[in-house]
Structures are given as structure tokens and as C-alpha cells.
C-alpha positions, 0 to 999 in steps of 0.5 A, spaced: 549 507 486 545 507 493 538 509 494 535 512 498 528 511 500 523 514 506 518 509 508 512 512 512 505 509 515 498 514 514 497 510 521 502 511 526 503 520 525 510 519 528 512 514 524 518 514 519 524 509 516 529 512 511 533 506 508 539 506 504 540 500 499 545 498 493 540 500 486 543 493 484 539 489 490 533 487 489 525 488 491 527 482 496 532 484 498 529 491 500 523 486 502 527 484 508 530 491 510 523 494 511 520 489 516 527 488 519 527 495 520 519 495 523 521 487 526 515 484 523 515 477 522 516 475 515 511 469 514 506 474 511 504 475 503 506 481 501 507 486 494 510 493 492 507 498 487 510 502 483 506 508 484 504 514 481 506 521 483 498 521 486 499 515 490 495 510 485 497 504 484 500 502 477 506 496 477 506 490 482 512 487 485 509 480 487 513 476 492 511 469 488 509 468 481 502 469 481 497 468 475 495 475 474 491 477 468 493 484 470 496 489 463 503 489 466 508 484 466 508 478 472 514 480 476 517 477 483 521 480 488 527 476 488 527 477 480 528 484 479 533 489 481 531 496 484 534 500 478 530 496 473 524 500 476 526 505 480 530 511 475 528 517 479 529 522 485 522 522 488 519 516 484 513 513 489 512 505 491 507 502 495 509 496 501 502 493 501 505 489 508 497 486 510 494 483 504 488 482 508 487 488 510 489 492 504 495 496 508 501 498 505 508 504 507 509 508 503 515 509 500 519 515 496 526 514 494 529 521 496 535 521 493 539 517 488 548 517 491 553 516 485 558 512 486 557 509 492 557 501 493 553 498 499 554 491 500 548 490 504 541 495 506 541 499 513 535 503 516 539 509 517 534 513 521 528 511 525 523 514 527 516 512 532 513 505 532 511 501 526 503 500 525 501 493 528 503 488 522 497 485 522 489 488 525 485 482 529 478 481 530 479 486 537 482 492 532 475 493 529 469 496 532 463 490 532 459 495 533 455 496 526 452 503 528 459 506 529 461 504 522 456 506 518 449 510 519 443 506 521 439 511 516 444 508 510 440 510 504 440 518 507 433 520 507 429 518 513 423 517 507 426 512 504 420 508 501 422 500 499 415 502 493 421 506 490 424 500 486 421 494 482 422 488 481 426 490 474 430 494 477 429 503 478 424 503 472 418 507 475 424 512 478 423 519 474 430 521 474 430 527 472 425 529 479 430 535 482 429 530 488 434 525 485 
């Protein structure tokens, strides 16, 4: 059985990859196929996440064994086959490729091809350039006013006296201004 996955990014509109991989392959094999398809270095800590239909992260599959206090089991890429966790078309995953900046590819299983076996993963369709693998300080704005409005509290007449050392005791939350 072969899985046909599509991979896209929320950073680059015209970026798209399609990877076909055997269902018996491990998540580590899939990890390598993704990195090969985009030309990324293989020296970064990455993770897969199984996702809900709304792209909410659920179960994590890590590159290395990690201590976790998560409600989910600690799964490692080279020990888990794709077929163990991916069972139906339209299933969604996220591949976190830049852990520091929390940047990821979005992945969807588009087709399960029955009765076929594939030795190696194949990038069967490639469109556009991927986002840069790691962001550098030059990729971020150095002017704080570009990121945060100088009127941080949202009102010109914010008064520091409204807050006291014990919390918000002096604020009347029933007042229509709050």
C-alpha cells in the first residue's frame, strides 16, 4: 500500500510537494523524503504532529526520544511506521522543520493506493521554492514599532494608577469601559 501525501506551506503561496511513500515506511523515512524534496539540511530537530481537521496539533512523533509530560505516548520517528498512525485519506499532519521559530509544513494524505508496494519514497510533484529552512535575525524586523503599536494598551488615556500592587482590586469590571 502506498500513501500519496501533499505538502504545502503557509509562508509561500506557490510551494507544493507531493510525496509517494510505502505505508510500511517509518516516519523517519518520511522525514528524510521531505527534507530531500525541499533541499534542507538534515541537522535540525524536527517533529511530526498528527492534526485534527482544523490543523490543531495532537500526537507528536519526535526525531529523538524525549522526556515528555504529554498526555500522549512518546513516539520516535524511526520506530513508528506510517501505517501505525495514518489510516484514512484526508488525514492531516504537520511537520515542524524550524523548532525555534515554530515553522511547519502542512501535510494531508490525499490517496491510499492499494495493492502497490514502493521501495523508496518519491517526490512525484514539485512546485515552487520552499521557505528558507531557518530564519536568521535579518528575517525579523528590527524596529519594534513595526511589530507592536506604540499605544500598547489600546487607549491613549491609559492610566497606570488604575492598577495597584495587589492586582486589579481598584477596577470596576461592571463599568462599561471594561
